[in-house]
Steps between C-alpha positions, in 0.01 A plus 500: 500500500372381836595657832688186611714510190581866567607419855716214373673718237554774760650245736735374227610855420568576867697174528700591187579844645621335822725268301646791300559704817670196659731457199595868495559506877716188506705607198574833669586333832716227341518278811367184338602300198315563175385138482338527843330831413350371175392175665305692766357735243384205290334342804312823577393530138374141478340506847316834521432633851624179667855541369550862612334429835723198563821688419389804702418283801831319478687830482317637805566185707869515410524863608318433826694193615796386289663838440535586871852524640637187665629494856860381467604582857532130588688405183876459533710560190834422661720254308646358820409137553319395813481154653156387608513276805219250519408301805595133449228240479589293806259217420657450157857538626447236769404245235801568275793258502782421260388285209776248576360451851141485378588209270569292808130512591360149516140606441446444126201733478690790659803431283294503182330824605841652564625406155188639334545831685864517387404428139239777502763757601828610346690173521780569253734602781411195712586227251782356710258450790230360273753253360528349849134400472591258220620261771179531700331179612170641376479432126250782446736757653789366292280528190422866576871576540596315181233685301621839619866423435430357156298805396757753624802315364341447158427873476855570620660280235287655226584851622873425511490362147317805361721751680817314402406540134483877554848490653638356177369791292789739442347844542525797735289322763700177510680581828175604667326184381778288651469676835121467493538126444722469810243694705226269370691179573643579842178483712447138388866396496566621855215285635670181369183325386650370175678170459877506552564464128259778404623723784853464364382567143312815604801631693714453189235684297515790746879508468473497120254789466667713766830449320336649190377797701845548657669504159243742356473742793631397842379827655141378478575210735426596859672368812180315585513327163856386568387365835214305341716330237768414758246338731343303215839366395594417859182296538611272214865501615633685193778654708730602215228685311379656824853628566496676164189697594631570850809665351289706259270610779795608718656690209178683408360547852797503742299678772192275489449247778369244252838497322664383824225260605507325163870429544452393862226256401716363219803440721276367776351246258846405372636482857774742398594645839790716382302693242197513729696678774673719242164630373375529856796719595440719194137537602601598854738765370231652280225730624223270382233407757472123552158340529398218735512232228865576423590508870335163553691350207830631640422359844413161351820478296717610790 
Protein backbone atom coordinates (compact mmCIF):
# COMPACT_ATOMS: atom_id res chain seq x y z
CA UNK A 1 0.00 0.00 0.00
CA UNK A 2 1.39 3.37 -1.02
CA UNK A 3 1.91 6.27 1.36
CA UNK A 4 -0.79 8.36 -0.37
CA UNK A 5 -3.33 5.62 0.12
CA UNK A 6 -2.42 5.43 3.81
CA UNK A 7 -2.93 9.17 4.20
CA UNK A 8 -6.27 8.95 2.41
CA UNK A 9 -7.51 6.08 4.64
CA UNK A 10 -6.31 7.95 7.73
CA UNK A 11 -8.16 11.04 6.57
CA UNK A 12 -11.35 9.02 6.02
CA UNK A 13 -11.07 7.49 9.50
CA UNK A 14 -10.57 10.90 11.11
CA UNK A 15 -13.57 12.24 9.16
CA UNK A 16 -15.67 9.24 10.29
CA UNK A 17 -14.67 9.87 13.93
CA UNK A 18 -15.70 13.52 13.57
CA UNK A 19 -19.07 12.47 12.18
CA UNK A 20 -19.63 9.99 15.03
CA UNK A 21 -18.64 12.59 17.64
CA UNK A 22 -21.03 15.09 16.00
CA UNK A 23 -23.91 12.59 16.11
CA UNK A 24 -23.29 11.73 19.76
CA UNK A 25 -22.96 15.40 20.74
CA UNK A 26 -26.13 16.51 18.96
CA UNK A 27 -28.18 13.59 20.28
CA UNK A 28 -27.13 14.46 23.83
CA UNK A 29 -27.84 18.17 23.32
CA UNK A 30 -31.20 17.60 21.60
CA UNK A 31 -31.57 21.16 20.27
CA UNK A 32 -32.02 20.26 16.62
CA UNK A 33 -34.40 17.99 14.78
CA UNK A 34 -33.21 14.49 13.95
CA UNK A 35 -33.69 15.09 10.23
CA UNK A 36 -31.38 18.12 10.35
CA UNK A 37 -28.73 16.23 12.36
CA UNK A 38 -28.63 13.26 9.98
CA UNK A 39 -28.61 15.54 6.94
CA UNK A 40 -25.53 17.37 8.23
CA UNK A 41 -23.87 14.13 9.21
CA UNK A 42 -24.49 12.72 5.74
CA UNK A 43 -22.99 15.84 4.15
CA UNK A 44 -19.84 15.53 6.29
CA UNK A 45 -19.57 11.85 5.45
CA UNK A 46 -19.94 12.39 1.69
CA UNK A 47 -17.73 15.51 1.66
CA UNK A 48 -14.71 14.64 3.81
CA UNK A 49 -12.80 17.59 5.30
CA UNK A 50 -14.83 20.16 3.32
CA UNK A 51 -18.11 19.23 5.02
CA UNK A 52 -16.84 19.45 8.61
CA UNK A 53 -14.92 22.65 7.85
CA UNK A 54 -17.98 24.29 6.30
CA UNK A 55 -20.26 23.42 9.23
CA UNK A 56 -17.61 24.46 11.76
CA UNK A 57 -17.09 27.79 10.02
CA UNK A 58 -20.81 28.45 9.85
CA UNK A 59 -21.18 27.66 13.55
CA UNK A 60 -18.34 30.02 14.48
CA UNK A 61 -19.73 32.88 12.37
CA UNK A 62 -23.15 32.43 13.97
CA UNK A 63 -21.67 32.57 17.46
CA UNK A 64 -19.61 35.65 16.65
CA UNK A 65 -22.32 37.77 15.00
CA UNK A 66 -25.87 36.39 14.94
CA UNK A 67 -26.09 35.16 18.52
CA UNK A 68 -25.24 38.54 20.09
CA UNK A 69 -27.96 40.25 22.10
CA UNK A 70 -30.08 42.80 20.25
CA UNK A 71 -30.47 46.38 21.39
CA UNK A 72 -34.22 46.81 21.88
CA UNK A 73 -34.04 50.16 23.68
CA UNK A 74 -35.62 51.97 20.72
CA UNK A 75 -38.37 49.41 20.17
CA UNK A 76 -41.80 50.28 21.53
CA UNK A 77 -44.10 47.40 22.43
CA UNK A 78 -47.03 49.56 23.51
CA UNK A 79 -50.40 48.60 21.98
CA UNK A 80 -51.57 52.21 21.94
CA UNK A 81 -52.11 53.53 18.43
CA UNK A 82 -50.24 56.58 17.27
CA UNK A 83 -51.13 58.90 14.41
CA UNK A 84 -48.29 59.81 12.09
CA UNK A 85 -48.63 63.32 10.71
CA UNK A 86 -47.10 63.79 7.30
CA UNK A 87 -46.43 67.11 5.68
CA UNK A 88 -48.85 67.66 2.78
CA UNK A 89 -47.54 67.79 -0.74
CA UNK A 90 -48.49 71.35 -1.63
CA UNK A 91 -47.66 71.01 -5.33
CA UNK A 92 -50.01 68.04 -5.68
CA UNK A 93 -52.75 69.58 -3.55
CA UNK A 94 -52.76 72.77 -5.63
CA UNK A 95 -53.51 70.76 -8.76
CA UNK A 96 -56.40 68.80 -7.22
CA UNK A 97 -59.98 69.78 -8.05
CA UNK A 98 -63.33 68.02 -7.93
CA UNK A 99 -63.84 65.64 -10.83
CA UNK A 100 -67.14 67.34 -11.69
CA UNK A 101 -65.32 70.67 -12.12
CA UNK A 102 -62.46 69.10 -14.05
CA UNK A 103 -64.92 67.73 -16.63
CA UNK A 104 -65.70 71.30 -17.61
CA UNK A 105 -62.16 71.69 -18.98
CA UNK A 106 -62.30 72.57 -22.66
CA UNK A 107 -58.80 71.29 -23.42
CA UNK A 108 -59.36 67.78 -24.81
CA UNK A 109 -55.81 66.61 -24.12
CA UNK A 110 -55.98 67.63 -20.45
CA UNK A 111 -59.43 66.10 -20.10
CA UNK A 112 -58.28 62.79 -21.55
CA UNK A 113 -55.24 62.77 -19.27
CA UNK A 114 -57.51 63.41 -16.31
CA UNK A 115 -59.76 60.49 -17.19
CA UNK A 116 -56.79 58.16 -17.64
CA UNK A 117 -55.45 59.16 -14.20
CA UNK A 118 -58.86 58.47 -12.64
CA UNK A 119 -59.10 55.07 -14.33
CA UNK A 120 -55.65 54.07 -13.05
CA UNK A 121 -56.73 54.71 -9.45
CA UNK A 122 -59.55 53.35 -7.31
CA UNK A 123 -62.50 54.62 -9.31
CA UNK A 124 -65.26 52.40 -7.89
CA UNK A 125 -66.31 55.13 -5.47
CA UNK A 126 -66.29 57.83 -8.17
CA UNK A 127 -68.69 56.24 -10.63
CA UNK A 128 -71.32 58.96 -10.28
CA UNK A 129 -68.74 61.57 -11.27
CA UNK A 130 -67.39 59.42 -14.10
CA UNK A 131 -70.95 59.01 -15.40
CA UNK A 132 -71.03 62.78 -15.99
CA UNK A 133 -68.25 62.32 -18.54
CA UNK A 134 -70.65 60.36 -20.76
CA UNK A 135 -72.08 63.70 -21.86
CA UNK A 136 -68.67 65.16 -22.65
CA UNK A 137 -68.22 66.84 -26.02
CA UNK A 138 -64.98 64.89 -26.45
CA UNK A 139 -65.89 61.45 -27.81
CA UNK A 140 -62.65 59.92 -26.53
CA UNK A 141 -63.38 61.02 -22.96
CA UNK A 142 -66.94 59.71 -23.22
CA UNK A 143 -65.55 56.40 -24.49
CA UNK A 144 -63.22 56.11 -21.48
CA UNK A 145 -66.12 56.75 -19.10
CA UNK A 146 -68.41 54.27 -20.87
CA UNK A 147 -65.73 51.57 -20.77
CA UNK A 148 -65.18 52.00 -17.05
CA UNK A 149 -68.89 52.01 -16.22
CA UNK A 150 -69.60 49.00 -18.40
CA UNK A 151 -66.80 46.98 -16.79
CA UNK A 152 -67.79 47.84 -13.21
CA UNK A 153 -71.52 47.37 -13.74
CA UNK A 154 -71.07 44.03 -15.51
CA UNK A 155 -68.97 42.77 -12.60
CA UNK A 156 -71.58 44.17 -10.20
CA UNK A 157 -74.47 42.37 -11.89
CA UNK A 158 -72.55 39.09 -11.95
CA UNK A 159 -71.62 39.48 -8.28
CA UNK A 160 -75.21 40.23 -7.27
CA UNK A 161 -76.45 37.18 -9.15
CA UNK A 162 -73.90 34.85 -7.52
CA UNK A 163 -74.46 36.21 -4.02
CA UNK A 164 -78.24 36.13 -4.43
CA UNK A 165 -78.04 32.40 -5.14
CA UNK A 166 -76.26 31.94 -1.80
CA UNK A 167 -79.06 33.85 -0.08
CA UNK A 168 -81.57 31.29 -1.31
CA UNK A 169 -79.69 28.40 0.31
CA UNK A 170 -81.42 27.59 3.59
CA UNK A 171 -78.58 26.93 6.01
CA UNK A 172 -77.09 28.47 9.14
CA UNK A 173 -75.36 31.19 7.11
CA UNK A 174 -78.41 32.34 5.17
CA UNK A 175 -78.97 35.50 7.26
CA UNK A 176 -75.29 36.45 7.03
CA UNK A 177 -75.28 35.90 3.27
CA UNK A 178 -78.28 38.22 2.90
CA UNK A 179 -76.56 40.95 4.90
CA UNK A 180 -73.34 40.50 2.92
CA UNK A 181 -75.31 40.97 -0.30
CA UNK A 182 -76.72 44.28 0.96
CA UNK A 183 -73.21 45.44 1.88
CA UNK A 184 -72.00 44.45 -1.58
CA UNK A 185 -74.83 46.20 -3.44
CA UNK A 186 -75.03 49.46 -1.50
CA UNK A 187 -71.77 51.14 -2.70
CA UNK A 188 -73.00 50.92 -6.32
CA UNK A 189 -76.69 51.59 -5.62
CA UNK A 190 -76.01 54.77 -3.65
CA UNK A 191 -74.05 56.27 -6.56
CA UNK A 192 -77.13 56.02 -8.83
CA UNK A 193 -75.27 54.98 -11.98
CA UNK A 194 -77.83 52.37 -13.03
CA UNK A 195 -80.84 53.03 -15.22
CA UNK A 196 -84.05 53.98 -13.41
CA UNK A 197 -85.57 50.58 -14.10
CA UNK A 198 -82.52 48.66 -12.89
CA UNK A 199 -82.09 50.97 -9.88
CA UNK A 200 -85.68 50.18 -8.88
CA UNK A 201 -85.14 46.44 -9.44
CA UNK A 202 -81.97 46.42 -7.32
CA UNK A 203 -83.70 48.30 -4.50
CA UNK A 204 -86.46 45.70 -4.51
CA UNK A 205 -83.81 42.96 -4.42
CA UNK A 206 -82.24 44.61 -1.37
CA UNK A 207 -85.65 44.73 0.32
CA UNK A 208 -86.25 41.06 -0.49
CA UNK A 209 -82.98 39.71 0.90
CA UNK A 210 -83.02 41.93 3.98
CA UNK A 211 -86.55 40.72 4.67
CA UNK A 212 -85.18 37.17 4.71
CA UNK A 213 -82.45 38.21 7.13
CA UNK A 214 -84.97 40.01 9.36
CA UNK A 215 -87.20 36.93 9.54
CA UNK A 216 -84.26 34.62 10.28
CA UNK A 217 -82.41 36.79 12.80
CA UNK A 218 -83.24 40.49 13.08
CA UNK A 219 -80.50 41.01 15.69
CA UNK A 220 -77.85 40.66 12.99
CA UNK A 221 -79.17 43.75 11.19
CA UNK A 222 -77.34 46.86 12.34
CA UNK A 223 -78.72 50.39 12.49
CA UNK A 224 -76.43 51.29 9.59
CA UNK A 225 -77.98 48.51 7.54
CA UNK A 226 -81.46 49.88 8.22
CA UNK A 227 -80.27 53.31 7.13
CA UNK A 228 -78.86 51.93 3.87
CA UNK A 229 -82.04 50.09 2.87
CA UNK A 230 -84.20 53.11 3.75
CA UNK A 231 -82.09 55.43 1.61
CA UNK A 232 -82.11 53.00 -1.32
CA UNK A 233 -85.90 52.75 -1.18
CA UNK A 234 -86.28 56.52 -0.87
CA UNK A 235 -84.19 57.02 -4.00
CA UNK A 236 -86.72 54.98 -6.02
CA UNK A 237 -89.71 56.52 -4.19
CA UNK A 238 -90.82 53.27 -2.52
CA UNK A 239 -92.21 55.21 0.43
CA UNK A 240 -94.48 52.50 1.85
CA UNK A 241 -91.73 49.89 1.94
CA UNK A 242 -89.31 52.46 3.34
CA UNK A 243 -91.79 53.19 6.15
CA UNK A 244 -91.77 49.52 7.08
CA UNK A 245 -88.01 49.55 7.61
CA UNK A 246 -88.13 52.88 9.42
CA UNK A 247 -90.54 51.41 11.97
CA UNK A 248 -88.37 48.32 12.43
CA UNK A 249 -85.26 50.45 12.88
CA UNK A 250 -86.97 52.62 15.51
CA UNK A 251 -88.22 49.53 17.36
CA UNK A 252 -84.83 47.80 17.38
CA UNK A 253 -82.62 50.89 17.80
CA UNK A 254 -84.73 53.56 19.56
CA UNK A 255 -81.63 55.47 20.71
CA UNK A 256 -79.82 55.56 17.36
CA UNK A 257 -79.78 58.82 15.40
CA UNK A 258 -80.19 56.92 12.13
CA UNK A 259 -83.60 55.64 13.28
CA UNK A 260 -84.82 59.24 13.55
CA UNK A 261 -83.11 60.53 10.40
CA UNK A 262 -84.61 57.73 8.30
CA UNK A 263 -88.08 58.79 9.39
CA UNK A 264 -87.30 62.48 8.88
CA UNK A 265 -86.07 61.81 5.35
CA UNK A 266 -89.15 59.72 4.60
CA UNK A 267 -91.60 62.37 5.81
CA UNK A 268 -89.54 65.08 4.12
CA UNK A 269 -89.77 63.22 0.81
CA UNK A 270 -93.51 62.65 1.28
CA UNK A 271 -94.01 66.28 2.35
CA UNK A 272 -95.69 65.03 5.51
CA UNK A 273 -95.20 68.03 7.80
CA UNK A 274 -97.17 66.70 10.77
CA UNK A 275 -95.20 63.49 11.14
CA UNK A 276 -91.95 65.29 10.31
CA UNK A 277 -92.37 67.71 13.23
CA UNK A 278 -93.59 64.89 15.47
CA UNK A 279 -90.37 62.93 14.91
CA UNK A 280 -88.35 66.13 15.23
CA UNK A 281 -89.90 66.84 18.64
CA UNK A 282 -89.15 63.27 19.76
CA UNK A 283 -85.56 63.72 18.66
CA UNK A 284 -85.28 66.99 20.59
CA UNK A 285 -86.62 65.36 23.74
CA UNK A 286 -84.09 62.54 23.51
CA UNK A 287 -80.45 62.82 24.53
CA UNK A 288 -79.17 61.93 21.07
CA UNK A 289 -76.61 64.31 19.53
CA UNK A 290 -77.77 65.73 16.18
CA UNK A 291 -75.31 65.99 13.31
CA UNK A 292 -75.02 68.83 10.79
CA UNK A 293 -76.81 66.92 8.02
CA UNK A 294 -79.91 66.44 10.16
CA UNK A 295 -79.87 70.07 11.28
CA UNK A 296 -79.64 71.24 7.68
CA UNK A 297 -82.58 69.04 6.69
CA UNK A 298 -84.68 70.45 9.54
CA UNK A 299 -83.81 74.01 8.57
CA UNK A 300 -84.73 73.33 4.94
CA UNK A 301 -88.11 71.82 5.80
CA UNK A 302 -88.96 74.59 8.24
